MARTIRO-442694 format. One record per residue (C-alpha): residue in three letters; x, y, z. Coordinates in steps of 0.1 Angstrom, whole numbers. Layout:
! residues N
+--------+-------+-------+-------+
: residu :    px :    py :    pz :
+--------+-------+-------+-------+
:    ALA :     X :     Y :     Z :
...
+--------+-------+-------+-------+
***
This chain:
! residues 303
+--------+-------+-------+-------+
: residu :    px :    py :    pz :
+--------+-------+-------+-------+
:    MET :  -171 :   -90 :   281 :
:    SER :  -138 :  -107 :   276 :
:    ARG :  -124 :  -119 :   240 :
:    PRO :  -129 :  -156 :   231 :
:    ARG :   -97 :  -179 :   237 :
:    ARG :   -83 :  -189 :   205 :
:    ALA :   -69 :  -225 :   201 :
:    LEU :   -31 :  -224 :   205 :
:    ALA :   -22 :  -236 :   171 :
:    THR :   -43 :  -210 :   157 :
:    ALA :   -31 :  -181 :   174 :
:    LEU :     4 :  -192 :   163 :
:    LEU :    -6 :  -197 :   126 :
:    ALA :   -19 :  -163 :   126 :
:    VAL :    15 :  -147 :   137 :
:    LEU :    38 :  -176 :   124 :
:    ALA :    30 :  -195 :    93 :
:    LEU :    19 :  -167 :    71 :
:    ALA :    44 :  -154 :    69 :
:    GLY :   225 :   -25 :   114 :
:    CYS :   199 :   -13 :   137 :
:    SER :   202 :    -4 :   174 :
:    SER :   206 :   -37 :   186 :
:    PRO :   227 :   -40 :   218 :
:    GLU :   246 :   -71 :   218 :
:    GLU :   235 :   -84 :   251 :
:    THR :   202 :   -68 :   264 :
:    PRO :   186 :   -79 :   297 :
:    THR :   154 :   -62 :   299 :
:    GLU :   130 :   -55 :   326 :
:    GLU :    94 :   -66 :   320 :
:    PRO :    62 :   -67 :   340 :
:    SER :    48 :  -101 :   348 :
:    ALA :    80 :  -116 :   358 :
:    ILE :    91 :  -125 :   322 :
:    SER :   129 :  -123 :   317 :
:    VAL :   140 :  -117 :   279 :
:    SER :   179 :  -113 :   272 :
:    GLY :   202 :  -120 :   245 :
:    ALA :   215 :  -104 :   211 :
:    PHE :   188 :   -86 :   191 :
:    GLY :   180 :  -106 :   158 :
:    ARG :   189 :  -142 :   176 :
:    THR :   171 :  -164 :   193 :
:    PRO :   161 :  -149 :   228 :
:    VAL :   168 :  -166 :   262 :
:    VAL :   132 :  -163 :   282 :
:    SER :   124 :  -172 :   314 :
:    PHE :    96 :  -172 :   336 :
:    GLU :    80 :  -192 :   364 :
:    ALA :    55 :  -217 :   347 :
:    PRO :    26 :  -217 :   348 :
:    LEU :    22 :  -180 :   340 :
:    GLU :   -11 :  -166 :   356 :
:    LEU :   -39 :  -161 :   330 :
:    THR :   -44 :  -125 :   322 :
:    GLU :   -55 :  -104 :   294 :
:    GLU :   -33 :   -97 :   263 :
:    GLU :    -3 :   -72 :   272 :
:    SER :    26 :   -60 :   250 :
:    GLU :    57 :   -38 :   255 :
:    VAL :    85 :   -27 :   237 :
:    LEU :   118 :   -43 :   249 :
:    ILE :   139 :   -25 :   227 :
:    GLU :   131 :     6 :   209 :
:    GLY :   145 :     8 :   174 :
:    GLU :   158 :    35 :   153 :
:    GLY :   151 :    23 :   117 :
:    ARG :   125 :    28 :    93 :
:    GLU :    87 :    27 :   105 :
:    LEU :    64 :    -6 :    95 :
:    GLU :    38 :     7 :    71 :
:    ALA :     6 :    -9 :    64 :
:    GLY :     7 :   -34 :    37 :
:    GLY :    44 :   -28 :    35 :
:    PRO :    73 :   -51 :    39 :
:    ALA :    85 :   -66 :    72 :
:    LEU :   110 :   -91 :    84 :
:    LEU :   103 :  -105 :   116 :
:    ALA :   122 :  -130 :   140 :
:    LEU :    97 :  -147 :   161 :
:    SER :    99 :  -171 :   193 :
:    ALA :    69 :  -187 :   208 :
:    TYR :    66 :  -202 :   245 :
:    ASP :    40 :  -221 :   263 :
:    GLY :    30 :  -201 :   294 :
:    GLU :    18 :  -234 :   309 :
:    THR :    51 :  -253 :   307 :
:    GLY :    77 :  -222 :   301 :
:    GLU :    90 :  -244 :   272 :
:    ALA :    96 :  -232 :   234 :
:    VAL :    66 :  -241 :   212 :
:    PRO :    79 :  -269 :   190 :
:    ASP :    80 :  -261 :   150 :
:    ARG :    63 :  -226 :   157 :
:    GLY :    92 :  -204 :   158 :
:    ALA :   127 :  -203 :   172 :
:    GLY :   143 :  -170 :   163 :
:    GLU :   138 :  -176 :   126 :
:    ALA :   132 :  -147 :   100 :
:    ARG :    99 :  -147 :    83 :
:    THR :    92 :  -123 :    55 :
:    LEU :    57 :  -109 :    52 :
:    LEU :    35 :   -78 :    42 :
:    LEU :    23 :   -59 :    72 :
:    THR :   -16 :   -68 :    71 :
:    PRO :   -43 :   -80 :    98 :
:    GLU :   -46 :  -110 :    74 :
:    GLU :    -8 :  -122 :    75 :
:    VAL :     2 :  -112 :   111 :
:    GLY :   -31 :  -116 :   127 :
:    GLU :   -56 :   -88 :   140 :
:    ASP :   -43 :   -90 :   176 :
:    VAL :    -6 :   -83 :   165 :
:    TYR :   -12 :   -61 :   136 :
:    PRO :   -18 :   -27 :   157 :
:    LEU :    11 :   -37 :   179 :
:    LEU :    32 :   -39 :   147 :
:    LEU :    19 :    -9 :   125 :
:    GLY :    45 :    21 :   131 :
:    ALA :    70 :    -2 :   150 :
:    ARG :   104 :     5 :   140 :
:    GLU :   130 :   -19 :   124 :
:    GLY :   154 :   -26 :   152 :
:    SER :   128 :   -29 :   178 :
:    ARG :   122 :   -61 :   202 :
:    LEU :    85 :   -68 :   213 :
:    LEU :    70 :   -88 :   240 :
:    VAL :    35 :  -101 :   237 :
:    THR :    15 :  -120 :   261 :
:    GLN :   -19 :  -133 :   252 :
:    PRO :   -47 :  -161 :   265 :
:    VAL :   -50 :  -190 :   242 :
:    ALA :   -65 :  -222 :   247 :
:    GLY :   -47 :  -255 :   240 :
:    GLU :   -59 :  -287 :   221 :
:    ASP :   -65 :  -302 :   255 :
:    GLY :   -92 :  -274 :   261 :
:    ILE :   -70 :  -258 :   290 :
:    GLU :   -65 :  -223 :   288 :
:    ARG :   -28 :  -212 :   291 :
:    MET :    -8 :  -178 :   283 :
:    LEU :    12 :  -178 :   251 :
:    VAL :    44 :  -155 :   251 :
:    LEU :    58 :  -143 :   217 :
:    VAL :    90 :  -124 :   216 :
:    VAL :    90 :  -103 :   184 :
:    ASP :   123 :   -91 :   168 :
:    VAL :   116 :   -64 :   142 :
:    LEU :   146 :   -70 :   116 :
:    PRO :   158 :   -43 :    92 :
:    THR :   150 :   -46 :    57 :
:    VAL :   183 :   -31 :    45 :
:    ALA :   220 :   -34 :    53 :
:    GLN :   228 :   -21 :    85 :
:    GLY :   266 :   -14 :    95 :
:    GLU :   298 :     2 :    85 :
:    GLU :   301 :    18 :    52 :
:    LEU :   335 :    10 :    32 :
:    ALA :   353 :    27 :     3 :
:    GLN :   342 :    11 :   -30 :
:    ARG :   369 :     1 :   -55 :
:    GLU :   370 :    22 :   -85 :
:    ASP :   376 :    -9 :  -110 :
:    LEU :   343 :   -25 :  -101 :
:    PRO :   306 :   -15 :  -101 :
:    THR :   295 :    16 :   -82 :
:    VAL :   265 :    10 :   -60 :
:    THR :   243 :    40 :   -47 :
:    GLU :   211 :    43 :   -27 :
:    SER :   179 :    51 :   -45 :
:    ASP :   143 :    51 :   -35 :
:    ASP :   139 :    17 :   -56 :
:    GLY :   166 :     2 :   -33 :
:    VAL :   201 :     4 :   -52 :
:    THR :   214 :    17 :   -85 :
:    ILE :   244 :    -1 :  -100 :
:    THR :   265 :    17 :  -121 :
:    LEU :   291 :    -4 :  -143 :
:    PRO :   326 :    13 :  -152 :
:    ASP :   339 :    14 :  -186 :
:    GLY :   356 :   -17 :  -201 :
:    ASP :   351 :   -53 :  -201 :
:    PRO :   340 :   -72 :  -169 :
:    PRO :   365 :   -94 :  -152 :
:    SER :   369 :  -131 :  -161 :
:    THR :   372 :  -142 :  -123 :
:    LEU :   348 :  -138 :   -93 :
:    GLU :   350 :  -107 :   -76 :
:    VAL :   338 :   -99 :   -42 :
:    GLU :   335 :   -64 :   -23 :
:    THR :   318 :   -59 :    12 :
:    LEU :   301 :   -22 :     5 :
:    ILE :   286 :   -23 :    41 :
:    ARG :   300 :   -46 :    70 :
:    GLY :   273 :   -58 :    92 :
:    THR :   279 :   -66 :   129 :
:    GLY :   258 :  -102 :   129 :
:    ARG :   271 :  -137 :   126 :
:    GLN :   290 :  -151 :    96 :
:    VAL :   269 :  -167 :    71 :
:    ALA :   277 :  -207 :    70 :
:    PRO :   276 :  -231 :    40 :
:    GLY :   241 :  -248 :    38 :
:    GLU :   222 :  -222 :    58 :
:    ALA :   191 :  -204 :    46 :
:    VAL :   198 :  -164 :    40 :
:    THR :   171 :  -139 :    40 :
:    ILE :   182 :  -111 :    15 :
:    GLN :   174 :   -81 :    -4 :
:    TYR :   191 :   -81 :   -41 :
:    GLN :   194 :   -67 :   -74 :
:    ALA :   212 :   -84 :  -105 :
:    VAL :   225 :   -67 :  -135 :
:    THR :   240 :   -79 :  -167 :
:    TRP :   273 :   -66 :  -176 :
:    PRO :   277 :   -51 :  -202 :
:    GLY :   243 :   -38 :  -207 :
:    GLY :   234 :   -29 :  -171 :
:    GLU :   198 :   -46 :  -177 :
:    ILE :   180 :   -58 :  -144 :
:    TYR :   183 :   -97 :  -143 :
:    ASP :   165 :  -103 :  -111 :
:    SER :   156 :   -80 :   -82 :
:    THR :   137 :   -83 :   -49 :
:    TRP :   140 :   -43 :   -46 :
:    ALA :   118 :   -41 :   -80 :
:    ASP :    93 :   -69 :   -70 :
:    GLY :    76 :   -50 :   -42 :
:    LYS :   111 :   -47 :   -18 :
:    VAL :    99 :   -81 :     0 :
:    PRO :   131 :  -100 :    13 :
:    ARG :   133 :  -134 :     1 :
:    THR :   148 :  -164 :    18 :
:    VAL :   167 :  -188 :    -3 :
:    LEU :   191 :  -217 :     6 :
:    VAL :   228 :  -207 :    -1 :
:    ASP :   235 :  -239 :   -16 :
:    ASP :   209 :  -235 :   -42 :
:    THR :   221 :  -205 :   -55 :
:    PHE :   245 :  -195 :   -84 :
:    ALA :   281 :  -210 :   -74 :
:    GLY :   296 :  -177 :   -75 :
:    LEU :   267 :  -161 :   -54 :
:    ARG :   273 :  -188 :   -29 :
:    ASP :   312 :  -183 :   -28 :
:    GLY :   304 :  -143 :   -23 :
:    LEU :   278 :  -148 :     4 :
:    VAL :   296 :  -177 :    25 :
:    ASP :   314 :  -159 :    57 :
:    GLN :   300 :  -127 :    51 :
:    THR :   282 :  -112 :    81 :
:    VAL :   245 :  -106 :    87 :
:    GLY :   237 :   -70 :    81 :
:    SER :   263 :   -65 :    52 :
:    ARG :   256 :   -53 :    17 :
:    VAL :   277 :   -71 :    -9 :
:    LEU :   289 :   -66 :   -42 :
:    VAL :   294 :  -100 :   -63 :
:    VAL :   305 :  -101 :   -97 :
:    VAL :   298 :  -135 :  -112 :
:    PRO :   315 :  -144 :  -142 :
:    PRO :   293 :  -167 :  -168 :
:    ALA :   310 :  -201 :  -158 :
:    LEU :   300 :  -197 :  -122 :
:    GLY :   265 :  -185 :  -129 :
:    ASN :   240 :  -186 :  -159 :
:    GLY :   265 :  -198 :  -183 :
:    SER :   261 :  -169 :  -210 :
:    GLN :   264 :  -134 :  -190 :
:    THR :   285 :  -119 :  -165 :
:    LEU :   262 :  -109 :  -135 :
:    VAL :   265 :   -83 :  -110 :
:    PHE :   246 :   -88 :   -77 :
:    VAL :   242 :   -63 :   -51 :
:    VAL :   228 :   -84 :   -19 :
:    ASP :   218 :   -71 :    17 :
:    ILE :   221 :   -99 :    40 :
:    LEU :   195 :   -97 :    64 :
:    ALA :   194 :  -131 :    83 :
:    ALA :   209 :  -165 :    84 :
:    THR :   195 :  -196 :    96 :
:    PRO :   206 :  -233 :   100 :
:    VAL :   183 :  -251 :    75 :
:    GLU :   170 :  -277 :    99 :
:    GLU :   155 :  -245 :   116 :
:    ALA :   145 :  -225 :    86 :
:    ALA :   110 :  -225 :    70 :
:    THR :   123 :  -225 :    34 :
:    PRO :   116 :  -227 :     6 :
:    GLU :    85 :  -209 :     6 :
:    GLU :    52 :  -230 :    11 :
:    GLY :    40 :  -240 :   -24 :
:    GLN :    73 :  -230 :   -41 :
:    SER :   104 :  -255 :   -51 :
:    PRO :   139 :  -245 :   -42 :
:    GLN :   147 :  -232 :   -79 :
:    GLN :   117 :  -209 :   -75 :
:    THR :   130 :  -192 :   -47 :
:    THR :   167 :  -191 :   -59 :
:    PRO :   179 :  -157 :   -72 :
:    ALA :   184 :  -157 :  -108 :
:    GLY :   180 :  -194 :  -105 :
+--------+-------+-------+-------+
***
């Protein structure tokens, strides 16, 4: 007995609304069902097929096999999703165009059909999913989803760290920031610790980041996504502290950046040391930020 067809909007909401790697720069792939997917991993893919697609049962395929960590049940996931209407061949409006979305890997958040496909998938993987759905007009059609499983930690070339700035090391809880002796600098200091290979962050964009901020002196944690369940956060660059904004703009996606923010460019009273993993960047008109139900202030790091 075949599975009931879900409405197109319902199928997309289940996957999209809730919510350095092995990434070949240009990766044409060969798929069954005559669907061609190409383009750089982590960016909006180029998807082409002869529409309308023939109605078939749900199918999935791994187009790129990643080498990063495996997605775990209930753990954080960062997905770049693109959806296409199999009847017309067009991208589904307002339902994903390669934008990054953070979520926890549960059937409730990603949908019962997609959950087993993502469970155990490695970061750096690209998946192709086709499934039959019913549109609002009652006409059955195929839905085509391209899912890039993005890294949740920085990926790239590790660079030497300056001796006069805080030292950053990996830890089970994300990163550990060790402050040097002496007083903090009075000016903004920016150091790239890992240089990613993605595109540069532009002013006004939304960025998806993992970060930790500590006070200097003292070293107390001021704010941290790693300490808050390791779930990346998407924020508007221009809504962050002025010093943090200046430290992130022009950095490349995939980078880990150390930013020492003096009080005048931060909260006005303390020097803050940020370590930020830049996981994705999206033009604000395409981004789903701030998070639903939250104001920009609520989604701003240390804001």
